[in-house]
C-alpha positions in Angstrom: 94.8 119.5 59.6 98.6 120.0 59.2 100.9 120.8 62.0 101.8 124.1 60.4 98.1 125.2 60.4 97.7 124.2 64.0 100.8 126.1 65.0 99.5 129.3 63.1 96.2 129.0 64.8 97.8 128.6 68.2 100.1 131.7 67.7 97.2 133.8 66.4 94.9 132.8 69.3 97.7 133.4 71.9 98.5 136.9 70.5 94.8 137.9 70.4 94.3 136.8 74.0 97.4 138.7 75.1 96.2 141.9 73.4 92.8 141.6 75.0 94.2 140.8 78.5 96.6 143.7 78.3 93.9 146.2 77.2 91.6 145.0 80.0 94.4 145.3 82.6 95.3 148.8 81.4 91.6 150.0 81.5 91.2 148.5 85.0 94.3 150.3 86.3 93.2 153.7 84.8 89.7 153.3 86.4 91.2 152.5 89.8 93.5 155.5 89.5 90.6 157.8 88.6 88.5 156.5 91.6 91.4 157.0 94.0 92.1 160.5 92.7 88.4 161.4 93.0 88.3 160.0 96.6 91.5 161.7 97.7 91.0 164.9 95.8 94.3 164.7 94.0 95.0 164.9 90.3 95.3 161.6 88.6 98.8 160.5 87.8 99.9 160.2 84.2 98.8 156.9 82.7 101.4 154.2 82.1 102.7 154.2 78.5 101.3 151.4 76.4 103.5 148.9 74.6 105.1 150.4 71.5 103.9 149.0 68.1 106.3 148.3 65.3 106.8 151.3 63.0 104.9 149.6 60.2 101.7 149.5 62.3 101.8 152.8 64.1 99.9 155.8 62.8 102.1 158.6 61.4 101.7 161.9 59.8 98.4 162.9 58.4 96.8 159.6 59.4 97.8 160.2 63.0 96.5 163.7 63.0 93.2 162.6 61.6 92.9 159.8 64.2 93.7 162.3 67.0 91.1 164.7 65.8 88.4 162.0 65.6 89.3 160.5 69.0 89.1 164.0 70.6 85.8 164.7 68.9 84.5 161.3 69.9 85.3 162.0 73.6 88.4 159.8 74.0 90.9 161.9 75.7 94.4 161.1 77.0 98.0 161.2 75.9 98.0 157.7 74.6 94.5 157.5 73.0 96.0 157.1 69.5 98.2 154.1 70.7 95.1 152.5 72.3 93.1 152.9 69.1 95.9 151.5 67.0 96.1 148.4 69.3 92.3 147.9 69.1 92.4 148.3 65.3 95.2 145.8 65.0 93.4 143.4 67.3 90.2 143.7 65.3 92.2 143.0 62.1 93.9 139.9 63.5 90.6 138.6 65.0 88.8 139.1 61.6 91.6 137.2 59.8 91.5 134.4 62.4 87.7 134.0 62.1 87.9 133.9 58.3 90.6 131.2 58.5 88.3 129.1 60.8 85.4 129.7 58.4 87.6 128.6 55.5 88.5 125.4 57.4 84.9 124.7 58.2 83.6 125.3 54.6 86.4 124.0 52.5 88.4 121.7 54.8 91.6 123.8 54.9 92.7 127.0 56.6 94.3 128.3 53.4 91.8 126.9 50.9 90.8 130.5 50.1 93.9 132.6 51.1 92.6 135.8 49.5 89.5 135.8 51.8 91.4 136.4 55.1 93.4 139.1 53.5 90.4 140.9 52.1 88.5 140.6 55.4 91.5 141.8 57.4 91.9 144.8 55.1 88.2 145.7 55.4 88.4 145.4 59.2 91.4 147.7 59.2 89.6 150.3 57.1 86.2 149.9 58.9 87.8 150.7 62.3 88.4 154.3 61.3 84.9 154.5 59.9 83.4 153.3 63.2 85.5 156.0 65.0 84.1 158.5 62.5 80.5 157.4 63.4 81.2 157.9 67.1 82.8 161.3 66.5 79.9 162.5 64.3 77.3 161.3 66.9 79.0 163.1 69.8 79.6 166.2 67.7 75.9 166.3 66.9 74.9 166.0 70.5 77.4 168.6 71.7 76.4 171.1 69.0 72.7 170.6 69.6 73.1 171.5 73.3 75.1 174.6 72.7 72.1 177.0 72.3 70.5 175.8 75.5 73.8 176.0 77.4 74.4 179.6 76.2 70.8 180.6 77.0 71.3 179.3 80.5 74.6 181.2 80.9 73.0 184.4 79.4 70.1 184.3 81.9 72.5 183.7 84.8 74.9 186.4 83.8 72.1 189.0 83.3 70.8 188.1 86.8 74.1 189.2 88.3 75.8 185.8 88.7 79.6 185.7 88.0 81.1 183.5 85.3 82.7 181.2 87.9 79.4 180.8 89.8 77.7 180.2 86.4 80.0 177.3 85.6 79.5 175.8 89.1 75.7 176.1 88.9 75.5 174.4 85.5 77.8 171.6 86.6 75.7 171.1 89.7 72.1 171.8 88.7 71.7 171.5 85.0 72.5 167.9 84.3 69.0 167.2 82.9 68.9 170.3 80.6 72.4 169.9 79.1 73.7 166.5 80.2 76.8 166.4 77.9 77.9 170.0 78.6 77.2 169.6 82.3 79.8 166.8 82.5 82.4 168.8 80.5 81.8 171.9 82.7 82.1 169.7 85.8 85.5 168.7 84.6 86.4 172.4 84.0 85.3 173.2 87.6 87.3 170.2 88.9 90.4 171.5 87.1 90.0 174.9 88.6 89.5 173.5 92.1 92.7 171.5 91.8 94.6 174.7 91.3 94.8 174.9 87.5 94.8 178.5 86.1 91.7 179.6 84.3 93.6 179.9 81.0 94.8 176.3 81.2 91.4 175.0 82.4 89.5 176.7 79.7 91.9 175.4 77.1 91.4 171.9 78.4 87.6 172.5 78.3 87.8 173.6 74.7 89.9 170.5 73.8 87.4 168.2 75.5 84.5 169.8 73.7 86.4 169.7 70.4 83.6 171.1 68.2 83.6 174.2 66.1 83.3 177.3 68.2 84.6 175.9 71.4 88.0 177.6 71.3 86.4 180.9 70.4 84.1 180.6 73.4 87.1 179.7 75.6 88.9 182.8 74.4 85.7 184.9 75.1 85.5 183.6 78.6 89.2 184.4 79.2 88.6 188.0 78.0 85.6 188.3 80.3 87.5 187.1 83.3 90.7 189.0 82.9 89.8 192.1 80.7 86.2 192.7 82.0 84.5 192.7 78.6 80.7 192.3 78.5 79.7 188.8 77.7 76.0 189.2 76.9 76.2 190.6 73.4 78.9 188.1 72.3 76.9 185.2 73.8 73.8 186.3 71.8 75.9 186.2 68.6 77.1 182.7 69.5 73.5 181.6 70.3 72.4 182.9 66.9 75.2 181.2 65.1 74.6 177.8 66.8 70.8 178.1 66.2 71.5 178.7 62.5 73.8 175.7 62.4 71.0 173.6 64.0 68.4 174.8 61.4 70.9 174.1 58.6 71.4 170.5 59.9 67.6 170.0 60.1 67.2 171.2 56.5 70.0 168.9 55.5 68.3 166.0 57.3 65.0 166.8 55.5 66.7 166.7 52.2 68.3 163.3 52.9 64.8 162.0 53.9 63.4 163.2 50.5 66.2 161.4 48.7 65.7 158.2 50.7 61.9 158.3 50.0 62.6 158.6 46.2 65.0 155.6 46.4 62.4 153.6 48.3 59.7 154.5 45.8 61.9 153.4 42.9 62.9 150.1 44.6 59.5 149.1 45.9 56.8 150.9 43.9 58.2 151.0 40.3 58.4 147.2 39.8 54.8 146.8 40.8 53.7 149.7 38.6 55.6 148.2 35.6 53.9 144.9 36.2 50.4 146.5 36.3 51.0 148.7 33.3 53.1 146.4 31.1 51.6 143.0 32.2 48.4 142.9 30.1 50.1 144.0 26.8 52.9 141.4 27.3 50.4 138.7 28.0 48.4 139.6 24.9 51.6 139.5 22.7 52.5 136.1 24.1 49.0 134.8 23.4 49.1 136.1 19.9 52.4 134.5 19.2 51.2 131.2 20.7 48.1 131.3 18.5 50.2 132.0 15.4 52.4 129.0 16.1 49.4 126.7 16.5 
């Protein structure tokens, strides 16, 4: 192995370890800050800004907006969530290229025996990171949307029994973790914001931003109107329950349609070859036997 190859490997490994160590230290500091804030009852301080990436690697424009929306939908909140994701994507890209360089050295005896392989692998890792984020976002959106009818049913029952909206939030955050686990955590954060002195408008806006699914901002606006204008919530909540139930039925029908398509593909892949062998096997054998007899 040449000295240049060893030097490249050393720099790549050192850079990867530095990125991992920095990310680990940043996460540990944020967890410590969150625990201290919860223990002392004070709002957590603003997280320390991450290291700036070169302009060529940072997300910009439409790509940045798309990443921000997916991160919010996946539940990753924070002012520097995009920078953290970009650092993770860059680390995954460098790690993939480094692993493929080592594989090239093991299989072909040189790090750059197949120079196109690390480039292709790094590009695929760069693209796949956003697809993985999309999978996380879609999974969380499915869970949040599926719980909305149950959440609104609970709120409707409490409001019709004479409970105020604020007491309804506190009861769900405290007692309904089993029924609506995801929404209970989000509403607990809403109650914590209110207890720290945040206004209802700002707290509801933050709640809608945390939920980040279709209909959350409309619900937040409805809650604000109920708190400050005194409108009746029950009819509007029934409309929201009907809308979310229809969305759930539509997703179930879509899932059933996908299952049908998958079953057709499985039948074509696994059953059709066997059927062709059974139906076309005897005539083909007969033809070969006839040709063999004619040659003899």
